[in-house]
KOLGU-4560 file (N, C-alpha, C; in nm, 3 decimals, padded with zeros to 5 digits):
<recs>
<n_xx: -02.714 n_yy: 05.708 n_zz: 03.234 ca_xx: -02.667 ca_yy: 05.848 ca_zz: 03.303 c_xx: -02.630 c_yy: 05.951 c_zz: 03.254 mol: A seq: 1 type: MET>
<n_xx: -02.626 n_yy: 06.073 n_zz: 03.225 ca_xx: -02.528 ca_yy: 06.146 ca_zz: 03.162 c_xx: -02.446 c_yy: 06.223 c_zz: 03.219 mol: A seq: 2 type: SER>
<n_xx: -02.392 n_yy: 06.277 n_zz: 03.123 ca_xx: -02.226 ca_yy: 06.321 ca_zz: 03.164 c_xx: -02.277 c_yy: 06.435 c_zz: 03.333 mol: A seq: 3 type: GLY>
<n_xx: -02.376 n_yy: 06.503 n_zz: 03.320 ca_xx: -02.376 ca_yy: 06.604 ca_zz: 03.423 c_xx: -02.410 c_yy: 06.525 c_zz: 03.575 mol: A seq: 4 type: SER>
<n_xx: -02.484 n_yy: 06.423 n_zz: 03.577 ca_xx: -02.530 ca_yy: 06.338 ca_zz: 03.668 c_xx: -02.416 c_yy: 06.276 c_zz: 03.726 mol: A seq: 5 type: SER>
<n_xx: -02.306 n_yy: 06.211 n_zz: 03.598 ca_xx: -02.224 ca_yy: 06.160 ca_zz: 03.661 c_xx: -02.133 c_yy: 06.242 c_zz: 03.720 mol: A seq: 6 type: LYS>
<n_xx: -02.124 n_yy: 06.360 n_zz: 03.697 ca_xx: -02.008 ca_yy: 06.462 ca_zz: 03.722 c_xx: -02.070 c_yy: 06.503 c_zz: 03.875 mol: A seq: 7 type: LEU>
<n_xx: -02.191 n_yy: 06.497 n_zz: 03.887 ca_xx: -02.245 ca_yy: 06.525 ca_zz: 04.017 c_xx: -02.211 c_yy: 06.431 c_zz: 04.114 mol: A seq: 8 type: GLY>
<n_xx: -02.256 n_yy: 06.304 n_zz: 04.057 ca_xx: -02.216 ca_yy: 06.157 ca_zz: 04.113 c_xx: -02.039 c_yy: 06.143 c_zz: 04.239 mol: A seq: 9 type: MET>
<n_xx: -01.986 n_yy: 06.170 n_zz: 04.125 ca_xx: -01.859 ca_yy: 06.219 ca_zz: 04.165 c_xx: -01.837 c_yy: 06.346 c_zz: 04.266 mol: A seq: 10 type: VAL>
<n_xx: -01.897 n_yy: 06.441 n_zz: 04.223 ca_xx: -01.874 ca_yy: 06.557 ca_zz: 04.334 c_xx: -01.933 c_yy: 06.523 c_zz: 04.454 mol: A seq: 11 type: GLN>
<n_xx: -02.032 n_yy: 06.433 n_zz: 04.478 ca_xx: -02.080 ca_yy: 06.402 ca_zz: 04.589 c_xx: -02.007 c_yy: 06.276 c_zz: 04.679 mol: A seq: 12 type: GLU>
<n_xx: -01.957 n_yy: 06.214 n_zz: 04.607 ca_xx: -01.860 ca_yy: 06.100 ca_zz: 04.680 c_xx: -01.739 c_yy: 06.202 c_zz: 04.742 mol: A seq: 13 type: HIS>
<n_xx: -01.706 n_yy: 06.270 n_zz: 04.648 ca_xx: -01.538 ca_yy: 06.392 ca_zz: 04.691 c_xx: -01.589 c_yy: 06.433 c_zz: 04.839 mol: A seq: 14 type: LEU>
<n_xx: -01.722 n_yy: 06.470 n_zz: 04.844 ca_xx: -01.771 ca_yy: 06.557 ca_zz: 04.949 c_xx: -01.729 c_yy: 06.485 c_zz: 05.104 mol: A seq: 15 type: LYS>
<n_xx: -01.711 n_yy: 06.352 n_zz: 05.060 ca_xx: -01.731 ca_yy: 06.271 ca_zz: 05.201 c_xx: -01.547 c_yy: 06.267 c_zz: 05.239 mol: A seq: 16 type: LEU>
<n_xx: -01.469 n_yy: 06.297 n_zz: 05.152 ca_xx: -01.321 ca_yy: 06.293 ca_zz: 05.197 c_xx: -01.301 c_yy: 06.433 c_zz: 05.285 mol: A seq: 17 type: TYR>
<n_xx: -01.257 n_yy: 06.458 n_zz: 05.343 ca_xx: -01.196 ca_yy: 06.578 ca_zz: 05.395 c_xx: -01.055 c_yy: 06.553 c_zz: 05.458 mol: A seq: 18 type: ASP>
<n_xx: -00.979 n_yy: 06.668 n_zz: 05.393 ca_xx: -00.821 ca_yy: 06.619 ca_zz: 05.415 c_xx: -00.766 c_yy: 06.759 c_zz: 05.479 mol: A seq: 19 type: HIS>
<n_xx: -00.662 n_yy: 06.780 n_zz: 05.551 ca_xx: -00.660 ca_yy: 06.917 ca_zz: 05.637 c_xx: -00.549 c_yy: 06.992 c_zz: 05.519 mol: A seq: 20 type: PRO>
<n_xx: -00.479 n_yy: 06.902 n_zz: 05.428 ca_xx: -00.399 ca_yy: 06.949 ca_zz: 05.316 c_xx: -00.411 c_yy: 06.941 c_zz: 05.183 mol: A seq: 21 type: LEU>
<n_xx: -00.524 n_yy: 06.893 n_zz: 05.170 ca_xx: -00.534 ca_yy: 06.853 ca_zz: 05.008 c_xx: -00.720 c_yy: 06.893 c_zz: 04.973 mol: A seq: 22 type: LEU>
<n_xx: -00.749 n_yy: 06.942 n_zz: 04.887 ca_xx: -00.898 ca_yy: 07.009 ca_zz: 04.831 c_xx: -00.929 c_yy: 06.923 c_zz: 04.724 mol: A seq: 23 type: ALA>
<n_xx: -01.057 n_yy: 06.843 n_zz: 04.692 ca_xx: -01.084 ca_yy: 06.745 ca_zz: 04.595 c_xx: -01.154 c_yy: 06.816 c_zz: 04.515 mol: A seq: 24 type: PHE>
<n_xx: -01.196 n_yy: 06.815 n_zz: 04.381 ca_xx: -01.298 ca_yy: 06.877 ca_zz: 04.297 c_xx: -01.313 c_yy: 06.759 c_zz: 04.195 mol: A seq: 25 type: SER>
<n_xx: -01.420 n_yy: 06.803 n_zz: 04.104 ca_xx: -01.425 ca_yy: 06.732 ca_zz: 04.019 c_xx: -01.475 c_yy: 06.835 c_zz: 03.900 mol: A seq: 26 type: ALA>
<n_xx: -01.429 n_yy: 06.767 n_zz: 03.748 ca_xx: -01.497 ca_yy: 06.853 ca_zz: 03.674 c_xx: -01.537 c_yy: 06.760 c_zz: 03.508 mol: A seq: 27 type: ARG>
<n_xx: -01.610 n_yy: 06.794 n_zz: 03.420 ca_xx: -01.609 ca_yy: 06.739 ca_zz: 03.315 c_xx: -01.552 c_yy: 06.802 c_zz: 03.216 mol: A seq: 28 type: GLU>
<n_xx: -01.443 n_yy: 06.714 n_zz: 03.097 ca_xx: -01.371 ca_yy: 06.766 ca_zz: 02.998 c_xx: -01.388 c_yy: 06.715 c_zz: 02.894 mol: A seq: 29 type: ASP>
<n_xx: -01.434 n_yy: 06.773 n_zz: 02.760 ca_xx: -01.467 ca_yy: 06.701 ca_zz: 02.677 c_xx: -01.536 c_yy: 06.511 c_zz: 02.694 mol: A seq: 30 type: ASN>
<n_xx: -01.651 n_yy: 06.517 n_zz: 02.804 ca_xx: -01.715 ca_yy: 06.411 ca_zz: 02.775 c_xx: -01.679 c_yy: 06.333 c_zz: 02.892 mol: A seq: 31 type: GLY>
<n_xx: -01.518 n_yy: 06.361 n_zz: 02.967 ca_xx: -01.446 ca_yy: 06.269 ca_zz: 03.035 c_xx: -01.478 c_yy: 06.324 c_zz: 03.189 mol: A seq: 32 type: VAL>
<n_xx: -01.471 n_yy: 06.254 n_zz: 03.283 ca_xx: -01.487 ca_yy: 06.332 ca_zz: 03.423 c_xx: -01.374 c_yy: 06.304 c_zz: 03.491 mol: A seq: 33 type: ILE>
<n_xx: -01.291 n_yy: 06.396 n_zz: 03.535 ca_xx: -01.188 ca_yy: 06.430 ca_zz: 03.594 c_xx: -01.217 c_yy: 06.457 c_zz: 03.741 mol: A seq: 34 type: GLU>
<n_xx: -01.086 n_yy: 06.401 n_zz: 03.841 ca_xx: -01.108 ca_yy: 06.453 ca_zz: 03.958 c_xx: -00.938 c_yy: 06.531 c_zz: 03.997 mol: A seq: 35 type: VAL>
<n_xx: -00.932 n_yy: 06.641 n_zz: 04.076 ca_xx: -00.857 ca_yy: 06.746 ca_zz: 04.077 c_xx: -00.874 c_yy: 06.722 c_zz: 04.253 mol: A seq: 36 type: LEU>
<n_xx: -00.694 n_yy: 06.750 n_zz: 04.227 ca_xx: -00.647 ca_yy: 06.715 ca_zz: 04.381 c_xx: -00.581 c_yy: 06.887 c_zz: 04.404 mol: A seq: 37 type: ILE>
<n_xx: -00.565 n_yy: 06.947 n_zz: 04.468 ca_xx: -00.494 ca_yy: 07.080 ca_zz: 04.488 c_xx: -00.442 c_yy: 07.065 c_zz: 04.651 mol: A seq: 38 type: ASP>
<n_xx: -00.317 n_yy: 07.120 n_zz: 04.652 ca_xx: -00.282 ca_yy: 07.154 ca_zz: 04.797 c_xx: -00.342 c_yy: 07.277 c_zz: 04.832 mol: A seq: 39 type: LEU>
<n_xx: -00.392 n_yy: 07.255 n_zz: 04.952 ca_xx: -00.471 ca_yy: 07.391 ca_zz: 05.051 c_xx: -00.367 c_yy: 07.483 c_zz: 05.097 mol: A seq: 40 type: LYS>
<n_xx: -00.353 n_yy: 07.592 n_zz: 05.063 ca_xx: -00.302 ca_yy: 07.706 ca_zz: 05.141 c_xx: -00.126 c_yy: 07.681 c_zz: 05.121 mol: A seq: 41 type: ASN>
<n_xx: -00.093 n_yy: 07.664 n_zz: 05.009 ca_xx: 00.053 ca_yy: 07.657 ca_zz: 05.003 c_xx: 00.095 c_yy: 07.741 c_zz: 04.971 mol: A seq: 42 type: SER>
<n_xx: 00.224 n_yy: 07.743 n_zz: 05.014 ca_xx: 00.311 ca_yy: 07.868 ca_zz: 05.047 c_xx: 00.425 c_yy: 07.849 c_zz: 04.914 mol: A seq: 43 type: SER>
<n_xx: 00.417 n_yy: 07.734 n_zz: 04.850 ca_xx: 00.506 ca_yy: 07.716 ca_zz: 04.691 c_xx: 00.413 c_yy: 07.677 c_zz: 04.610 mol: A seq: 44 type: VAL>
<n_xx: 00.425 n_yy: 07.681 n_zz: 04.486 ca_xx: 00.352 ca_yy: 07.662 ca_zz: 04.393 c_xx: 00.344 c_yy: 07.538 c_zz: 04.354 mol: A seq: 45 type: PRO>
<n_xx: 00.279 n_yy: 07.461 n_zz: 04.371 ca_xx: 00.263 ca_yy: 07.316 ca_zz: 04.329 c_xx: 00.128 c_yy: 07.264 c_zz: 04.239 mol: A seq: 46 type: VAL>
<n_xx: 00.164 n_yy: 07.202 n_zz: 04.182 ca_xx: 00.060 ca_yy: 07.149 ca_zz: 04.052 c_xx: -00.064 c_yy: 07.108 c_zz: 04.125 mol: A seq: 47 type: HIS>
<n_xx: -00.165 n_yy: 07.091 n_zz: 04.022 ca_xx: -00.276 ca_yy: 07.037 ca_zz: 04.012 c_xx: -00.312 c_yy: 06.905 c_zz: 03.994 mol: A seq: 48 type: THR>
<n_xx: -00.310 n_yy: 06.794 n_zz: 04.045 ca_xx: -00.289 ca_yy: 06.646 ca_zz: 03.991 c_xx: -00.465 c_yy: 06.663 c_zz: 03.939 mol: A seq: 49 type: TYR>
<n_xx: -00.465 n_yy: 06.582 n_zz: 03.827 ca_xx: -00.548 ca_yy: 06.550 ca_zz: 03.774 c_xx: -00.597 c_yy: 06.411 c_zz: 03.741 mol: A seq: 50 type: VAL>
<n_xx: -00.684 n_yy: 06.332 n_zz: 03.729 ca_xx: -00.689 ca_yy: 06.198 ca_zz: 03.706 c_xx: -00.814 c_yy: 06.168 c_zz: 03.641 mol: A seq: 51 type: PHE>
<n_xx: -00.825 n_yy: 06.098 n_zz: 03.529 ca_xx: -00.986 ca_yy: 06.081 ca_zz: 03.461 c_xx: -01.023 c_yy: 05.965 c_zz: 03.554 mol: A seq: 52 type: PRO>
<n_xx: -01.165 n_yy: 05.952 n_zz: 03.549 ca_xx: -01.268 ca_yy: 05.826 ca_zz: 03.576 c_xx: -01.288 c_yy: 05.780 c_zz: 03.438 mol: A seq: 53 type: ILE>
<n_xx: -01.259 n_yy: 05.610 n_zz: 03.447 ca_xx: -01.309 ca_yy: 05.538 ca_zz: 03.337 c_xx: -01.481 c_yy: 05.549 c_zz: 03.349 mol: A seq: 54 type: HIS>
<n_xx: -01.506 n_yy: 05.559 n_zz: 03.222 ca_xx: -01.653 ca_yy: 05.522 ca_zz: 03.205 c_xx: -01.701 c_yy: 05.417 c_zz: 03.282 mol: A seq: 55 type: PRO>
<n_xx: -01.634 n_yy: 05.269 n_zz: 03.276 ca_xx: -01.668 ca_yy: 05.194 ca_zz: 03.327 c_xx: -01.678 c_yy: 05.159 c_zz: 03.472 mol: A seq: 56 type: ARG>
<n_xx: -01.595 n_yy: 05.258 n_zz: 03.493 ca_xx: -01.592 ca_yy: 05.245 ca_zz: 03.678 c_xx: -01.718 c_yy: 05.349 c_zz: 03.748 mol: A seq: 57 type: ASP>
<n_xx: -01.739 n_yy: 05.435 n_zz: 03.651 ca_xx: -01.845 ca_yy: 05.515 ca_zz: 03.697 c_xx: -01.964 c_yy: 05.467 c_zz: 03.716 mol: A seq: 58 type: LEU>
<n_xx: -01.995 n_yy: 05.340 n_zz: 03.600 ca_xx: -02.122 ca_yy: 05.261 ca_zz: 03.608 c_xx: -02.081 c_yy: 05.149 c_zz: 03.675 mol: A seq: 59 type: ASP>
<n_xx: -01.992 n_yy: 05.134 n_zz: 03.731 ca_xx: -01.968 ca_yy: 05.021 ca_zz: 03.815 c_xx: -02.071 c_yy: 04.992 c_zz: 03.923 mol: A seq: 60 type: HIS>
<n_xx: -02.125 n_yy: 04.863 n_zz: 04.004 ca_xx: -02.192 ca_yy: 04.884 ca_zz: 04.095 c_xx: -02.124 c_yy: 04.913 c_zz: 04.240 mol: A seq: 61 type: PRO>
<n_xx: -01.983 n_yy: 04.896 n_zz: 04.226 ca_xx: -01.881 ca_yy: 04.954 ca_zz: 04.360 c_xx: -01.813 c_yy: 05.059 c_zz: 04.325 mol: A seq: 62 type: GLN>
<n_xx: -01.891 n_yy: 05.146 n_zz: 04.233 ca_xx: -01.839 ca_yy: 05.302 ca_zz: 04.236 c_xx: -01.756 c_yy: 05.382 c_zz: 04.324 mol: A seq: 63 type: PHE>
<n_xx: -01.770 n_yy: 05.353 n_zz: 04.444 ca_xx: -01.765 ca_yy: 05.406 ca_zz: 04.555 c_xx: -01.593 c_yy: 05.401 c_zz: 04.561 mol: A seq: 64 type: ALA>
<n_xx: -01.599 n_yy: 05.214 n_zz: 04.579 ca_xx: -01.462 ca_yy: 05.175 ca_zz: 04.607 c_xx: -01.369 c_yy: 05.206 c_zz: 04.498 mol: A seq: 65 type: TRP>
<n_xx: -01.383 n_yy: 05.220 n_zz: 04.392 ca_xx: -01.324 ca_yy: 05.217 ca_zz: 04.302 c_xx: -01.267 c_yy: 05.371 c_zz: 04.272 mol: A seq: 66 type: HIS>
<n_xx: -01.382 n_yy: 05.455 n_zz: 04.334 ca_xx: -01.322 ca_yy: 05.595 ca_zz: 04.333 c_xx: -01.217 c_yy: 05.600 c_zz: 04.446 mol: A seq: 67 type: LEU>
<n_xx: -01.231 n_yy: 05.547 n_zz: 04.546 ca_xx: -01.129 ca_yy: 05.567 ca_zz: 04.659 c_xx: -01.027 c_yy: 05.496 c_zz: 04.649 mol: A seq: 68 type: GLN>
<n_xx: -01.012 n_yy: 05.371 n_zz: 04.549 ca_xx: -00.880 ca_yy: 05.314 ca_zz: 04.477 c_xx: -00.808 c_yy: 05.398 c_zz: 04.447 mol: A seq: 69 type: ARG>
<n_xx: -00.871 n_yy: 05.437 n_zz: 04.343 ca_xx: -00.820 ca_yy: 05.569 ca_zz: 04.270 c_xx: -00.778 c_yy: 05.698 c_zz: 04.298 mol: A seq: 70 type: GLN>
<n_xx: -00.841 n_yy: 05.719 n_zz: 04.406 ca_xx: -00.811 ca_yy: 05.881 ca_zz: 04.481 c_xx: -00.673 c_yy: 05.832 c_zz: 04.560 mol: A seq: 71 type: LEU>
<n_xx: -00.662 n_yy: 05.709 n_zz: 04.630 ca_xx: -00.548 ca_yy: 05.675 ca_zz: 04.704 c_xx: -00.421 c_yy: 05.655 c_zz: 04.621 mol: A seq: 72 type: TYR>
<n_xx: -00.449 n_yy: 05.603 n_zz: 04.521 ca_xx: -00.342 ca_yy: 05.601 ca_zz: 04.412 c_xx: -00.268 c_yy: 05.706 c_zz: 04.350 mol: A seq: 73 type: ASP>
<n_xx: -00.374 n_yy: 05.797 n_zz: 04.323 ca_xx: -00.336 ca_yy: 05.943 ca_zz: 04.273 c_xx: -00.280 c_yy: 05.998 c_zz: 04.393 mol: A seq: 74 type: ALA>
<n_xx: -00.320 n_yy: 05.994 n_zz: 04.510 ca_xx: -00.237 ca_yy: 06.071 ca_zz: 04.588 c_xx: -00.098 c_yy: 06.024 c_zz: 04.616 mol: A seq: 75 type: LEU>
<n_xx: -00.076 n_yy: 05.902 n_zz: 04.624 ca_xx: 00.059 ca_yy: 05.874 ca_zz: 04.613 c_xx: 00.147 c_yy: 05.926 c_zz: 04.476 mol: A seq: 76 type: HIS>
<n_xx: 00.104 n_yy: 05.933 n_zz: 04.395 ca_xx: 00.159 ca_yy: 05.976 ca_zz: 04.302 c_xx: 00.160 c_yy: 06.112 c_zz: 04.266 mol: A seq: 77 type: ASP>
<n_xx: 00.094 n_yy: 06.167 n_zz: 04.311 ca_xx: 00.083 ca_yy: 06.369 ca_zz: 04.368 c_xx: 00.201 c_yy: 06.398 c_zz: 04.430 mol: A seq: 78 type: TYR>
<n_xx: 00.217 n_yy: 06.282 n_zz: 04.525 ca_xx: 00.341 ca_yy: 06.345 ca_zz: 04.639 c_xx: 00.481 c_yy: 06.333 c_zz: 04.582 mol: A seq: 79 type: PHE>
<n_xx: 00.482 n_yy: 06.206 n_zz: 04.504 ca_xx: 00.582 ca_yy: 06.145 ca_zz: 04.488 c_xx: 00.639 c_yy: 06.272 c_zz: 04.379 mol: A seq: 80 type: ILE>
<n_xx: 00.518 n_yy: 06.311 n_zz: 04.248 ca_xx: 00.538 ca_yy: 06.442 ca_zz: 04.171 c_xx: 00.591 c_yy: 06.559 c_zz: 04.228 mol: A seq: 81 type: GLU>
<n_xx: 00.591 n_yy: 06.582 n_zz: 04.366 ca_xx: 00.589 ca_yy: 06.703 ca_zz: 04.434 c_xx: 00.750 c_yy: 06.713 c_zz: 04.478 mol: A seq: 82 type: MET>
<n_xx: 00.851 n_yy: 06.582 n_zz: 04.479 ca_xx: 00.963 ca_yy: 06.597 ca_zz: 04.487 c_xx: 01.043 c_yy: 06.681 c_zz: 04.363 mol: A seq: 83 type: PHE>
<n_xx: 01.123 n_yy: 06.794 n_zz: 04.458 ca_xx: 01.230 ca_yy: 06.865 ca_zz: 04.346 c_xx: 01.368 c_yy: 06.781 c_zz: 04.328 mol: A seq: 84 type: ILE>
<n_xx: 01.398 n_yy: 06.711 n_zz: 04.406 ca_xx: 01.496 ca_yy: 06.654 ca_zz: 04.389 c_xx: 01.519 c_yy: 06.502 c_zz: 04.446 mol: A seq: 85 type: ARG>
<n_xx: 01.557 n_yy: 06.418 n_zz: 04.368 ca_xx: 01.576 ca_yy: 06.274 ca_zz: 04.443 c_xx: 01.722 c_yy: 06.202 c_zz: 04.441 mol: A seq: 86 type: THR>
<n_xx: 01.750 n_yy: 06.125 n_zz: 04.503 ca_xx: 01.876 ca_yy: 06.046 ca_zz: 04.456 c_xx: 01.903 c_yy: 06.025 c_zz: 04.328 mol: A seq: 87 type: PRO>
<n_xx: 01.834 n_yy: 05.968 n_zz: 04.251 ca_xx: 01.865 ca_yy: 05.932 ca_zz: 04.113 c_xx: 01.830 c_yy: 06.070 c_zz: 04.008 mol: A seq: 88 type: GLN>
<n_xx: 01.836 n_yy: 06.201 n_zz: 04.041 ca_xx: 01.873 ca_yy: 06.324 ca_zz: 03.985 c_xx: 02.025 c_yy: 06.295 c_zz: 03.958 mol: A seq: 89 type: ASP>
<n_xx: 02.055 n_yy: 06.298 n_zz: 03.839 ca_xx: 02.226 ca_yy: 06.318 ca_zz: 03.813 c_xx: 02.269 c_yy: 06.445 c_zz: 03.835 mol: A seq: 90 type: ARG>
<n_xx: 02.185 n_yy: 06.565 n_zz: 03.817 ca_xx: 02.219 ca_yy: 06.713 ca_zz: 03.849 c_xx: 02.282 c_yy: 06.720 c_zz: 03.983 mol: A seq: 91 type: ALA>
<n_xx: 02.211 n_yy: 06.620 n_zz: 04.044 ca_xx: 02.284 ca_yy: 06.654 ca_zz: 04.198 c_xx: 02.410 c_yy: 06.584 c_zz: 04.251 mol: A seq: 92 type: VAL>
<n_xx: 02.515 n_yy: 06.667 n_zz: 04.247 ca_xx: 02.649 ca_yy: 06.590 ca_zz: 04.315 c_xx: 02.599 c_yy: 06.498 c_zz: 04.444 mol: A seq: 93 type: PRO>
<n_xx: 02.654 n_yy: 06.384 n_zz: 04.426 ca_xx: 02.639 ca_yy: 06.275 ca_zz: 04.544 c_xx: 02.792 c_yy: 06.328 c_zz: 04.664 mol: A seq: 94 type: ARG>
<n_xx: 02.742 n_yy: 06.339 n_zz: 04.767 ca_xx: 02.826 ca_yy: 06.341 ca_zz: 04.868 c_xx: 02.894 c_yy: 06.199 c_zz: 04.900 mol: A seq: 95 type: SER>
<n_xx: 03.007 n_yy: 06.159 n_zz: 04.907 ca_xx: 03.097 ca_yy: 06.049 ca_zz: 04.963 c_xx: 03.004 c_yy: 06.015 c_zz: 05.065 mol: A seq: 96 type: PRO>
<n_xx: 02.963 n_yy: 05.882 n_zz: 05.106 ca_xx: 02.901 ca_yy: 05.838 ca_zz: 05.230 c_xx: 03.031 c_yy: 05.766 c_zz: 05.305 mol: A seq: 97 type: VAL>
<n_xx: 03.042 n_yy: 05.829 n_zz: 05.420 ca_xx: 03.156 ca_yy: 05.789 ca_zz: 05.524 c_xx: 03.192 c_yy: 05.645 c_zz: 05.527 mol: A seq: 98 type: PRO>
<n_xx: 03.255 n_yy: 05.559 n_zz: 05.569 ca_xx: 03.286 ca_yy: 05.455 ca_zz: 05.621 c_xx: 03.237 c_yy: 05.457 c_zz: 05.757 mol: A seq: 99 type: ALA>
<n_xx: 03.165 n_yy: 05.326 n_zz: 05.793 ca_xx: 03.148 ca_yy: 05.329 ca_zz: 05.962 c_xx: 03.277 c_yy: 05.281 c_zz: 06.019 mol: A seq: 100 type: ARG>
<n_xx: 03.239 n_yy: 05.298 n_zz: 06.143 ca_xx: 03.393 ca_yy: 05.255 ca_zz: 06.222 c_xx: 03.396 c_yy: 05.091 c_zz: 06.196 mol: A seq: 101 type: GLU>
<n_xx: 03.510 n_yy: 05.046 n_zz: 06.220 ca_xx: 03.528 ca_yy: 04.900 ca_zz: 06.202 c_xx: 03.511 c_yy: 04.822 c_zz: 06.100 mol: A seq: 102 type: GLY>
<n_xx: 03.445 n_yy: 04.893 n_zz: 06.002 ca_xx: 03.408 ca_yy: 04.835 ca_zz: 05.848 c_xx: 03.518 c_yy: 04.847 c_zz: 05.761 mol: A seq: 103 type: THR>
<n_xx: 03.594 n_yy: 04.932 n_zz: 05.771 ca_xx: 03.726 ca_yy: 04.952 ca_zz: 05.674 c_xx: 03.811 c_yy: 04.843 c_zz: 05.666 mol: A seq: 104 type: GLU>
<n_xx: 03.849 n_yy: 04.760 n_zz: 05.544 ca_xx: 03.948 ca_yy: 04.698 ca_zz: 05.519 c_xx: 03.892 c_yy: 04.549 c_zz: 05.565 mol: A seq: 105 type: GLY>
<n_xx: 03.748 n_yy: 04.552 n_zz: 05.571 ca_xx: 03.680 ca_yy: 04.384 ca_zz: 05.607 c_xx: 03.664 c_yy: 04.321 c_zz: 05.487 mol: A seq: 106 type: SER>
</recs>
């Protein structure tokens, strides 16, 4: 199967996914098929998430399931990357956590 027909196959499968917040597309970049995830109608700047599809997954008899697993994994990663700050960010001063009543001196 040629690169353009593999791209078309991925694009056809992505049409099966409809999400109110996300748009899915695919492209070929230097012979590698990539899936792109974009946030629809965003009022804040958010990057496009891109992940490659390995050629063995494109040729696998269970391609649709491999694509779904990769897409769901990528969605998790994409949303995690959207955090502006996390508790692990050392640049953010931590506020002291007040002791709960009845736990002091225990």
